[in-house]
C-alpha positions, -999 to 999 in steps of 0.1 A, spaced: 0 -2 1 27 26 8 45 20 -28 9 27 -44 3 57 -25 40 72 -29 38 60 -68 2 75 -74 15 110 -55 48 113 -80 33 105 -116 32 135 -141 54 164 -142 50 180 -106 73 184 -75 63 164 -49 75 168 -11 71 142 12 75 159 46 68 164 84 61 195 94 84 195 124 118 183 103 140 212 98 153 197 65 114 195 55 111 235 65 142 239 47 132 222 12 98 242 16 116 275 19 141 268 -12 110 256 -33 88 287 -23 111 311 -39 97 296 -75 63 303 -91 49 269 -99 21 267 -124 -10 255 -105 -12 219 -96 28 211 -100 40 212 -63 27 191 -37 36 192 -3 24 155 14 26 154 52 30 117 61 36 123 101 -3 117 107 -7 85 80 -11 54 98 15 38 72 42 64 79 69 37 91 54 19 56 60 50 33 98 53 48 108 17 46 99 23 10 119 53 2 149 38 19 145 7 -8 139 32 -37 159 63 -28 186 47 -1 172 71 28 143 65 48 143 103 63 122 130 53 119 151 31 119 128 3 116 156 -28 107 138 -63 106 157 -94 85 137 -116 92 99 -107 130 110 -98 140 116 -60 166 145 -59 170 138 -21 160 158 11 164 194 19 201 198 21 201 183 -15 175 208 -27 193 236 -13 225 226 -31 206 221 -64 194 257 -59 226 269 -53 242 255 -80 217 272 -102 205 229 -117 171 230 -97 156 257 -120 167 241 -148 151 208 -136 120 226 -128 120 243 -163 123 208 -180 92 195 -167 72 226 -172 61 231 -137 72 269 -137 51 299 -145 
């Protein structure tokens, strides 16, 4: 069920951030992404902290991304990492290009 939930969320050309609101790296990822003007429906934040299957979701992240931690940030079906990774991609200028490539920006 966790796999089906995650794969259903990351379908299409959008950015999906799986997070826990109290996590400082999740806040960092949200702050970095908030600098960009996304088209409607191209950015989703999904709080997994209140989900019954939170542990299973994180176990699935471990299997497919190599890390169980949040945030897990996906551009399309590709995981680009967590908060520090998003921050580094932004600093290097690569993040904007990745977002433009999928047509997520206004």
